[in-house]
C-alpha positions in Angstrom: -25.0 -21.5 -92.2 -21.4 -22.4 -93.1 -19.0 -23.6 -90.5 -16.6 -20.9 -89.2 -13.2 -20.7 -91.0 -10.0 -20.2 -89.0 -6.9 -19.4 -91.0 -3.5 -19.3 -89.4 -0.6 -17.1 -90.7 2.9 -16.9 -89.4 6.2 -18.9 -89.1 7.4 -22.2 -87.6 5.7 -21.6 -84.3 2.2 -21.7 -86.0 3.3 -24.3 -88.6 3.7 -26.6 -85.6 7.4 -27.2 -85.2 8.0 -29.0 -81.9 4.7 -30.8 -82.0 4.9 -33.8 -84.2 2.0 -36.3 -84.6 1.3 -39.0 -87.1 4.5 -38.2 -89.0 3.6 -34.5 -89.5 3.4 -31.2 -87.6 0.3 -30.1 -85.6 0.9 -27.1 -83.4 -1.2 -24.8 -81.3 -3.5 -23.5 -84.0 -4.6 -27.0 -85.1 -5.2 -27.8 -81.4 -7.3 -24.7 -81.0 -9.4 -25.0 -84.1 -11.8 -27.8 -83.0 -12.5 -25.9 -79.7 -13.9 -22.8 -81.4 -17.4 -24.1 -81.4 -19.4 -27.3 -80.7 -20.0 -28.0 -84.4 -17.6 -28.4 -87.3 -14.8 -25.9 -87.9 -12.9 -25.4 -91.0 -9.1 -24.7 -90.6 -6.3 -23.8 -92.9 -2.7 -23.4 -91.8 -0.7 -21.1 -94.2 2.2 -20.6 -91.8 5.7 -21.5 -93.0 8.9 -22.2 -91.2 11.3 -19.3 -91.6 8.6 -16.8 -92.6 9.1 -13.1 -91.9 6.6 -10.3 -91.9 7.3 -9.7 -95.6 6.4 -13.3 -96.4 3.2 -13.1 -94.5 2.2 -9.9 -96.3 3.2 -10.9 -99.8 2.4 -14.7 -99.9 0.2 -15.8 -97.0 -2.1 -12.8 -96.8 -3.5 -13.0 -100.4 -4.2 -16.7 -99.9 -6.0 -16.0 -96.6 -8.1 -13.2 -98.0 -9.3 -15.4 -100.9 -10.7 -17.8 -98.3 -12.7 -15.0 -96.5 -12.0 -16.4 -93.0 -13.9 -15.6 -89.8 -10.8 -15.8 -87.6 -7.2 -15.1 -88.6 -4.2 -15.6 -86.4 -1.0 -13.6 -87.2 2.0 -14.6 -85.1 5.2 -13.6 -86.7 8.3 -11.4 -86.2 11.0 -13.5 -84.5 12.6 -14.3 -87.8 12.7 -10.6 -88.7 14.8 -10.0 -85.5 17.4 -12.6 -86.7 18.1 -10.8 -89.9 20.7 -8.2 -90.8 18.0 -6.2 -92.5 15.9 -5.8 -89.4 14.1 -2.4 -89.3 11.2 -1.9 -86.9 9.6 0.6 -89.2 9.4 -1.9 -92.0 8.0 -4.6 -89.6 5.4 -2.2 -88.3 4.3 -1.1 -91.7 3.9 -4.7 -92.9 2.0 -5.8 -89.8 -0.3 -2.8 -90.1 -1.2 -3.8 -93.7 -1.8 -7.4 -92.7 -4.0 -6.5 -89.7 -5.9 -3.9 -91.7 -6.6 -6.3 -94.6 -7.8 -9.1 -92.3 -10.1 -6.9 -90.2 -11.2 -5.0 -93.3 -12.9 -8.2 -94.4 -14.6 -8.6 -91.0 -12.4 -11.3 -89.6 -11.4 -11.4 -85.9 -7.7 -11.1 -85.4 -5.7 -13.2 -83.1 -2.1 -12.0 -82.2 0.6 -12.7 -79.7 3.9 -11.2 -78.4 6.7 -13.7 -78.0 9.8 -14.3 -75.8 13.1 -13.2 -77.3 15.2 -16.0 -79.0 18.5 -15.0 -77.3 17.1 -15.5 -73.9 15.5 -18.8 -74.8 18.8 -20.0 -76.2 20.7 -18.9 -73.2 23.2 -16.8 -75.2 25.8 -14.7 -73.4 24.4 -11.3 -72.3 26.3 -9.2 -74.8 24.7 -11.4 -77.6 21.3 -11.9 -76.0 20.6 -8.3 -75.1 20.6 -6.9 -78.7 18.2 -9.7 -79.8 16.0 -9.1 -76.7 15.9 -5.4 -77.5 14.7 -6.2 -81.1 12.0 -8.6 -79.8 10.8 -6.1 -77.3 10.4 -3.6 -80.2 8.4 -6.1 -82.2 6.2 -6.9 -79.2 5.6 -3.2 -78.5 4.4 -2.7 -82.1 2.2 -5.9 -82.0 0.7 -4.6 -78.7 -0.1 -1.2 -80.2 -1.5 -2.6 -83.5 -3.5 -5.3 -81.7 -5.2 -2.5 -79.7 -5.8 -0.5 -82.9 -7.5 -3.4 -84.8 -9.4 -4.9 -81.8 -7.4 -8.1 -81.8 -7.6 -10.9 -79.2 -4.0 -10.5 -78.0 -2.0 -13.1 -76.0 0.9 -12.0 -73.9 2.9 -15.1 -74.7 6.2 -13.4 -73.7 5.1 -13.5 -70.1 4.2 -16.2 -67.5 5.8 -19.1 -65.7 5.5 -21.3 -68.8 8.5 -19.6 -70.5 10.9 -20.8 -67.8 9.4 -24.3 -67.7 11.7 -26.6 -69.8 9.0 -29.2 -70.0 7.0 -26.8 -72.2 9.8 -26.5 -74.8 11.3 -28.7 -77.4 15.0 -29.6 -77.5 16.0 -26.6 -79.7 14.8 -24.3 -76.9 13.1 -22.0 -79.4 9.9 -23.9 -80.3 7.3 -25.2 -77.8 7.1 -29.0 -77.5 3.6 -30.5 -77.4 2.9 -29.3 -73.8 3.9 -25.8 -74.9 1.7 -25.8 -78.0 -1.2 -27.1 -75.9 -0.6 -24.3 -73.3 -0.8 -21.7 -76.2 -4.0 -23.3 -77.5 -5.6 -23.2 -74.0 -4.6 -19.6 -73.4 -5.8 -18.5 -76.9 -9.1 -20.3 -76.3 -9.6 -18.5 -72.9 -9.1 -15.1 -74.7 -11.6 -16.0 -77.4 -14.1 -17.4 -74.9 -14.0 -14.0 -73.0 -15.0 -12.3 -76.2 -17.7 -14.8 -77.1 -15.7 -16.0 -80.1 -15.2 -19.5 -78.9 -18.0 -21.6 -77.6 -16.5 -25.1 -77.7 -14.8 -26.9 -74.8 -11.2 -25.8 -74.1 -8.4 -27.8 -75.6 -6.8 -30.4 -73.3 -3.6 -29.2 -71.7 -2.4 -32.8 -71.4 0.0 -34.3 -74.0 -1.1 -37.3 -75.9 2.4 -38.3 -76.7 5.2 -39.4 -74.3 7.9 -36.8 -73.6 11.1 -37.3 -75.6 13.9 -39.1 -73.9 17.1 -37.2 -73.0 18.9 -38.9 -75.9 16.2 -37.9 -78.4 16.3 -34.3 -77.1 20.1 -34.1 -77.4 19.9 -35.5 -80.9 17.2 -33.0 -81.9 19.3 -30.1 -80.5 22.5 -31.3 -82.3 20.8 -31.7 -85.6 17.6 -29.9 -86.4 17.8 -27.3 -83.7 21.4 -26.3 -84.5 20.5 -26.3 -88.2 17.5 -24.0 -87.6 19.7 -21.4 -85.8 22.4 -21.6 -88.5 19.8 -21.0 -91.3 18.1 -18.1 -89.5 21.3 -16.3 -88.4 23.6 -16.6 -91.4 23.4 -13.0 -92.5 23.0 -11.7 -88.9 26.1 -13.1 -87.3 28.7 -10.4 -88.4 26.3 -7.7 -87.4 25.4 -9.4 -84.1 29.1 -9.6 -83.2 29.3 -5.8 -83.9 26.2 -5.3 -81.8 27.8 -7.3 -79.0 30.9 -5.2 -79.1 28.8 -2.1 -78.9 26.8 -3.6 -76.0 30.0 -4.4 -74.1 31.3 -0.9 -74.6 28.1 0.7 -73.3 27.9 -1.7 -70.4 31.5 -0.8 -69.4 30.6 2.9 -69.5 27.3 2.5 -67.7 25.4 3.9 -70.7 23.4 0.9 -71.7 20.3 3.0 -71.2 21.2 4.9 -74.4 20.7 1.7 -76.4 17.3 1.1 -74.8 16.3 4.7 -75.5 17.4 4.4 -79.1 15.1 1.4 -79.5 12.2 3.2 -77.8 12.6 6.1 -80.1 12.7 3.9 -83.2 9.5 2.2 -82.1 7.7 5.5 -81.4 8.8 6.7 -84.8 7.5 3.6 -86.5 4.1 3.9 -84.9 3.9 7.6 -85.5 4.6 7.0 -89.2 1.6 4.6 -89.4 -0.6 7.2 -87.7 0.3 9.8 -90.4 0.1 7.3 -93.2 3.8 7.5 -93.9 5.6 4.6 -95.5 9.3 4.0 -95.9 10.5 4.0 -99.6 10.7 0.4 -100.7 8.7 -1.0 -97.8 6.1 -3.5 -98.6 
């Protein structure tokens, strides 16, 4: 009998940004893999920094399906929210195709909802709220599709760990080693409940010393700032426009209209999937 195969899809979170070891990146998925069973486990990480749902669908998914994995993690969507072209109906359609293809081969699906980047960065309210609204939309879609496809779903956008600075790297967007370990432990607990993980839980204790304050500041001023700049280049003009709209609605006491608009868009995106509808040009 062949050892089980775990394939990880997604963006920088799954690639392992924030958890460096031996000169490379490790991350929660690599920490989780050895704990799936007592024997050997095969593991392939196809996640790429900066990936959006389109990248997962068009590049990572075909490579994953060719391997015929037993377990597939799909954790993606934050980078979509940081783009001018964000459309929740397109995001939902792509995730639906990815989930369907993986489970259609008999693989167990592992998913997660995530905290919003604006809140993690501590942006001013008028800038943070539009990003938070987008991330809530993605999370709602991931929740619904995870239920539809029987995924083991982690509510990673909730819990005390989000506000614990010790869990996060200097860029405030990616977990540090303790955060990646926390994710691995929580995913393992979910899989154990379903009988899909039989090995001992990953250790929550870091095996590397915490970065010094100077190292953290240097990381934030270089790699962290660069990451934000690369992700938000085409969003910034639109984000400023969204912020102005946010301020105007806040002053009028009509912010609920913006929330309702997002809720309506999410409902329409999920309804379109139920009827088999696809947007023209969507992947």
